[in-house]
N, C-alpha and C positions, 0 to 999 in steps of 0.2 A: 416291448419296447413303447415308448411314448413318441409321438410323431416329431417332438423336438430333437430328441435323440437321434431318431432316425433320419432327419435332415442334416445334423452335424457329420454325420458318417458318410454323406455323399459327396462324390467327387465330381469333377467338371471337366469333359470333353469340349473341344472347340471344333466345329465343323463348318468350313467356310465362313459365313457371317453369323453363323447361329450356336450355341452351345446347350449341352446336354447334361444334366445333373443325373448322377447315377449310382447307385451303391454297388459295391463289390466286395464280396467276402465268400471265404472259403478258398477251397481248392479242391481240383479234379476237373472232369470234362463240364463247359460251359452250360449253365441254364439261364436262359433270358427270360424275364417275367413281365410281360406286357398288360399294362392297367388299359381302364377304359374311362369313358367321361361319367361323372365329372371329379374323378378320383385323381391319382398318381401313384407313385410307387408304394407309397406307405399301405396302399391296398393289400400287400403281399406280407406284412409284417408279422402274422402268425403263422405262415408256412413256411418263411426263410429260416428258421432255427433247426427244422427238421432236415431241409434242402441241403444246408451247409455242410452237414454230415458226410457229406459223399462227391458233393460237388461245388464248383465255383459259381455262385450266385450273382448275377448281374440283373438289377431291376432299374431299367432307365425311366426317368419323366418323359414321356412323350415331348416334342417340341408343341408349346403353346400351354403346357398343363405343368404341375407342380413347381417346380424350381428349376425347369428349364428354360430355357428362352421366352419369355412371354411379351417380347417387344410386337408392335402392329404390323400389319399390311404383310403378312407372308402366308404362303399356302399350308394349311394345318389340315388338309384332306388326309384319309387313311391312305391312299395313294403316294402322296408325299412322305408320309411317317414311314412307310414301308421304305422308300428310297433313303430316307434320312438313319433309319436302323441299320440298313446296309453300309452306308456311309460308316456311322457311328463305329459298328463291329470292325472295319477297316483301322479306323483311328485307334482303336484300342488293342488292336492286333487278335481278333477274334475271328478265326476262319468259318467255322461251323459252330453250330449251339443248337442245345435243346430248347426248345420254343414252349413255353405255357403263358397262355394268354385269357383274356377277360374281356367281355362287351366289343367296344371298338378295337380294344388290344388284339382281340380275336380276330378281327376283319383284316388289320395289319398282317397277323400271323399267317392269315389263308393267303393273303396277296403275297409274303415271303415266300410260303411253301409251292407257291404257282409259278411266280414271276422270278423269284430267284432261289430256287430249289437247291443251290449246292451251299447256302446258308444253313439249310435246316436238317439236322441230325434225325430229329424225332418232334412231333407235333402232339399238344395237348391244349384243346380249348374248352372254355368253360363259360357257358351261357353266355355265347359270343352273338355278334351281330353277322347275319349271313342272307344270302338271297334278297327278297325284299323284305326281311323282317323288321326294317328300321327304316330313318329313326321315329321313334316315338313323339306323339305330338307334342309333351311338353319340351321336349329339346327343340323342336321345330319353333315353338313359340318363343322361347329363350334365346333362340339363335335370330331373332329378327334384330334389324340393326337399331330399330327403336328402343329395344331394352336399355340400350346403352343409356338414355337419357330419360327414360321412364321409371328406372329401378335404381335406386342406390345400393351399394355394396351390401349395405347391411340389410334392405328387403331384398335382395336377391338371394343372400346366404339363406334367410329366414324360408324363404319359398323354395329353395333346394334342400333344405335340412327336412320338409316335410315330404318331399318327393323322393327323397332317399329311403326314408324309413318305411316306404312301400316296397322297397327291395329287399327287406327281411322277413324271415318267417316268423319273427316273434319280437317281441319289444327290445330294443337294441339302445344300449348306455349312449346317451347324448354325447357324450365326448368323444366316442368313436365318430359319429358322425361329425362333429366340428373337426377331428382329425383330418378325417376325408378330404373336407373342404377348406381346410388350415391356409392353402396357397391362394386361394382367391378371396379371402376376406377384404382385400384393398380395392381400389377402384382401378386400379392396372389389373389386377387378379380377375374383376369382375368382366371387364372387358375383353379379356385373353379369353375365359371361359366362354362370353357369348359368341366370341370367333370362331373358337372350337366347335361350339354348336351349329353355327353359321355354315361350318365346312363338311357337315353330315352330309352323306351322297349315296344312296341306295343303289346307283349306278355302278359304285365301285367295287359292290359286292356282288351283283347280278352278272357283272362282265367277265368274270373269272368263274361262273359257275361251270362252264363248259371244261374247264382245265381241272375240277376238283378230282375228277376219274384218275388223272395223271400223278396225283399224291403219289409217291411210292415210299413214303417213309412211315414207320411206326405213327399211328394215332390214336390219342385217347380223347374221349368227348365225355367230359363230366359235367353233370346239368342238374341244377337245382329243380325239382319236379314242378314246384308251385311258383315259377317264376312268370308275374304278369307282363312282364317287358319282353322278355324272349321265349316264346311258347316252346313246350317240349316237341312239339311236331317239328322242329327245325333241327333239333338234334337227331331226330330219327332220319329227315332227310339228309342230313352229313353223313351218317355212318352208312347211309345206302348209296351216297355218291363218292365216299372217299373209300379205296379198296383197302380193306383190312382194318379198317377204323373200328375201335371199340367202343360202345356207349355204357357209361357207370351212371344211372339214376340215383340222384340224392334225396331223400324223402326229407320232409320237413324243412326244405331250403327254397328261399327264392333266388332271385337275381345274383345275390352277394353270397354264393353257395361257398365259397373259401371263408367268411366269417361268421355265417351261420354253423357250419360245421368243419371248423379249422381241422380237428382231429382227423376226421375220416377222409376228408380232402388231401390232408398230408399225405397220410397212408397210401392213398390210391396213386397220388404223384409219384411218392418215392418208390412205390412197387414198380410202377410202370418205367422210370429211370432206370432203377437196377435189372430189370429186364432187358432192358436195352444197351447199358454199360456191359452186357456179356455176350 
């Protein structure tokens, strides 16, 4: 599925003054897929066909990302994102869901599991931010307010394309990179992504460290072993802190493990969900 087809399938939910764009496909117990920075719901396009065989799959664009609200001057932190996902679930009538998440989406998922535990049926995080593993230097620099005037949208996208390629284990099709960055190619999109980067805050994962042992839902941690952004040691720490968490290491995969090894990751997630459904 190309990104334009994916975008045309998205629905829109209004939450107070904001709106969330999201894909809603399939039937069965709901699975919510949460992307990271600087991507959007399209990140999951290679996993969705497998997951919709047995589940209702919901893939929202976080606020400020993708084709959700990108207006200026609102809180885009992972704390606020978790609150908005909670509100969005109410809006679309989903009480509980399996949560599958990546990167800062994983940070949102960890906050949901610790602070909104009734929402989470099971948890799967992939190469997620956690503890003090983030933000990386490149995102800190990109989030500086002066980036707005120093870089045009075209220049910003060129820099981000080069950075994203580091997240893959091997050469990646330029079209895939362009698809992941498609919502940010305008000046509005560029500014929104700058604001998203400015909202990255390690305190919002360190403050829930003491709560991780209280997570009492089945948890799967999938990790691309060669990730240069989120190191494998953090995966080991998560499975040590979260009771009954299981670690799956994926060889020859970096940060974008679900795109480096889509078939393998889809099998792991599907098997995990199947176990939790019975």
